[in-house]
C-alpha positions as CSV (number, residue, x, y, z in Angstrom):
1,M,0.0,0.0,0.0
2,K,2.8,2.4,0.9
3,E,4.5,1.7,-2.5
4,L,1.2,2.4,-4.3
5,T,0.9,5.7,-2.5
6,Q,4.4,6.7,-3.4
7,L,3.8,5.7,-7.1
8,R,0.8,7.9,-7.2
9,R,2.7,10.8,-5.7
10,D,5.5,10.3,-8.2
11,A,3.0,10.2,-11.1
12,S,1.3,13.3,-10.0
13,V,4.5,15.2,-9.6
14,V,5.9,14.2,-12.9
15,G,2.6,14.5,-14.7
16,T,3.9,12.6,-17.8
17,E,2.9,9.1,-16.9
18,S,-0.5,8.0,-18.1
19,A,-2.8,5.8,-16.0
20,P,-2.7,2.1,-16.8
21,E,-5.5,0.9,-19.1
22,S,-7.2,-0.9,-16.3
23,A,-7.3,2.3,-14.1
24,R,-8.9,4.4,-16.8
25,P,-12.6,5.0,-16.2
26,V,-15.1,3.4,-18.5
27,S,-18.8,4.3,-18.8
28,F,-21.7,1.8,-18.5
29,C,-25.4,1.9,-18.0
30,S,-26.7,1.4,-14.5
31,H,-29.6,-0.7,-15.8
32,C,-28.5,-2.8,-18.8
33,G,-24.7,-2.5,-18.3
34,K,-24.0,-1.6,-22.0
35,R,-21.2,0.8,-22.8
36,P,-22.4,4.0,-24.5
37,Q,-21.6,4.1,-28.3
38,H,-21.0,7.8,-28.3
39,D,-19.2,10.2,-25.9
40,A,-22.3,12.3,-25.7
41,D,-23.1,14.4,-22.6
42,S,-26.3,12.5,-22.0
43,R,-26.6,10.9,-18.6
44,V,-29.3,8.5,-19.7
45,C,-28.5,5.2,-21.5
46,E,-29.2,5.4,-25.3
47,S,-29.8,1.7,-25.5
48,C,-32.4,1.0,-22.8
49,N,-33.4,4.6,-21.8
50,L,-33.8,3.3,-18.3
51,G,-30.4,3.7,-16.7
52,L,-27.9,6.4,-15.9
53,I,-24.4,6.4,-17.3
54,I,-22.0,5.5,-14.5
55,Q,-18.2,5.3,-14.6
56,A,-15.8,2.8,-12.9
57,D,-12.2,1.7,-13.5
58,A,-12.0,-0.7,-16.4
59,Q,-10.9,-3.6,-14.2
60,N,-13.9,-3.1,-11.9
61,A,-16.6,-2.1,-14.4
62,P,-19.1,-4.9,-15.3
63,S,-19.1,-6.4,-18.7
64,E,-22.3,-6.3,-20.7
65,G,-24.7,-8.7,-19.1
66,D,-23.0,-9.0,-15.8
67,P,-25.3,-8.7,-12.8
68,F,-24.5,-5.8,-10.5
69,L,-25.9,-3.5,-7.8
70,L,-25.1,0.1,-7.0
71,I,-25.1,1.0,-3.3
72,D,-24.7,4.4,-1.6
73,D,-22.7,5.2,1.5
74,S,-25.8,4.8,3.7
75,L,-25.8,1.1,2.5
76,S,-29.0,1.6,0.5
77,V,-29.4,-0.1,-2.8
78,C,-29.7,2.7,-5.4
79,G,-29.5,0.6,-8.6
80,V,-30.1,-3.0,-9.8
81,S,-29.0,-4.1,-13.2
82,S,-31.5,-6.1,-15.2
83,S,-29.2,-9.2,-14.9
84,A,-29.2,-8.8,-11.1
85,E,-32.9,-8.6,-11.1
86,H,-33.1,-12.1,-12.6
87,L,-30.2,-13.5,-10.5
88,L,-31.7,-12.2,-7.2
89,A,-35.4,-12.7,-8.2
90,T,-36.3,-9.1,-7.4
91,T,-36.9,-5.9,-9.3
92,E,-35.2,-2.6,-9.0
93,K,-38.5,-1.1,-7.7
94,D,-38.6,-3.7,-4.9
95,A,-34.8,-3.6,-4.0
96,G,-34.3,0.2,-4.4
97,N,-33.8,2.3,-1.3
98,R,-33.6,-0.9,0.8
99,H,-30.7,-1.6,3.1
100,I,-28.1,-4.0,1.4
101,T,-28.7,-6.6,4.1
102,E,-32.4,-6.8,3.1
103,V,-31.2,-7.9,-0.4
104,L,-27.8,-9.6,0.3
105,V,-26.1,-11.2,3.2
106,P,-22.6,-12.6,3.7
107,A,-22.4,-16.3,2.6
108,D,-19.6,-17.0,5.1
109,V,-20.7,-15.3,8.2
110,E,-18.2,-17.1,10.4
111,L,-15.3,-16.0,8.2
112,L,-16.5,-12.7,6.8
113,G,-19.0,-11.3,9.3
114,P,-21.8,-9.0,8.3
115,A,-19.9,-6.0,9.4
116,N,-17.2,-6.6,6.8
117,L,-19.7,-6.6,4.0
118,A,-21.0,-3.3,5.2
119,V,-17.4,-1.9,5.7
120,A,-16.4,-3.0,2.2
121,V,-19.4,-1.3,0.6
122,T,-19.0,1.8,2.7
123,W,-15.4,2.3,1.8
124,A,-16.2,1.8,-1.9
125,A,-19.1,4.2,-1.8
126,R,-16.8,6.8,-0.3
127,G,-14.3,6.5,-3.2
128,S,-11.7,3.9,-2.0
129,D,-9.3,2.8,-4.7
130,V,-9.2,-0.8,-3.3
131,A,-11.5,-3.4,-4.8
132,R,-12.6,-6.2,-2.5
133,R,-14.1,-9.7,-3.1
134,V,-16.8,-11.1,-0.8
135,Y,-19.0,-14.1,-0.7
136,V,-22.7,-13.3,-0.6
137,R,-26.1,-14.9,-1.0
138,P,-29.6,-13.4,-1.6
139,A,-31.2,-12.6,1.8
140,N,-34.1,-14.9,1.2
141,T,-32.2,-17.9,-0.2
142,F,-30.0,-20.5,1.5
143,G,-27.5,-22.9,-0.1
144,L,-26.4,-20.4,-2.8
145,R,-23.0,-18.7,-2.6
146,M,-21.8,-16.1,-5.0
147,T,-18.6,-14.1,-5.3
148,A,-19.0,-10.4,-5.6
149,R,-16.4,-7.7,-6.4
150,I,-17.0,-4.4,-4.6
151,A,-15.4,-1.3,-6.0
152,S,-16.1,2.4,-6.3
153,C,-18.0,4.0,-9.1
154,G,-19.8,7.3,-9.9
155,P,-20.9,10.0,-10.4
156,P,-22.5,10.2,-7.9
157,K,-20.1,8.3,-5.7
158,A,-21.4,4.8,-4.9
159,A,-20.3,1.2,-4.4
160,L,-20.4,-1.1,-7.4
161,L,-21.1,-4.7,-6.4
162,V,-20.5,-7.0,-9.5
163,F,-21.4,-10.7,-9.2
164,E,-18.7,-12.9,-10.7
């Protein structure tokens, strides 16, 4: 971590190094996950007309069709992709504005603990550069375990939870 901080300082001082491809932000729709075809100033997806255009680092952004959730720093679900609606057997209308633990819970409570899921989401929603992986399951389902990657996205700042 210390080395990474020093590298960032060096890059900002020199100003000539470009960010690695994986660190560059990419845009995607908060509903369908598609990447915009044009660099227009529109904030609404041109493909589905239902989602907002969000940005995340290329390595953390979902691929088209990946299920994902957007969660704010109060741990409320603020977006559910259409793929996540199918995976979690819910709708964005039903999951929206609900606490994350009403939708997902840790799958390995004895190893992870419910507080660690909340901490990972909170740090990502506040703009942390560190992506984390957790095991989760839908709150109303047992016997199912999914890996999720939690990273920062925005604007506005939020946590992006992508199911792998």
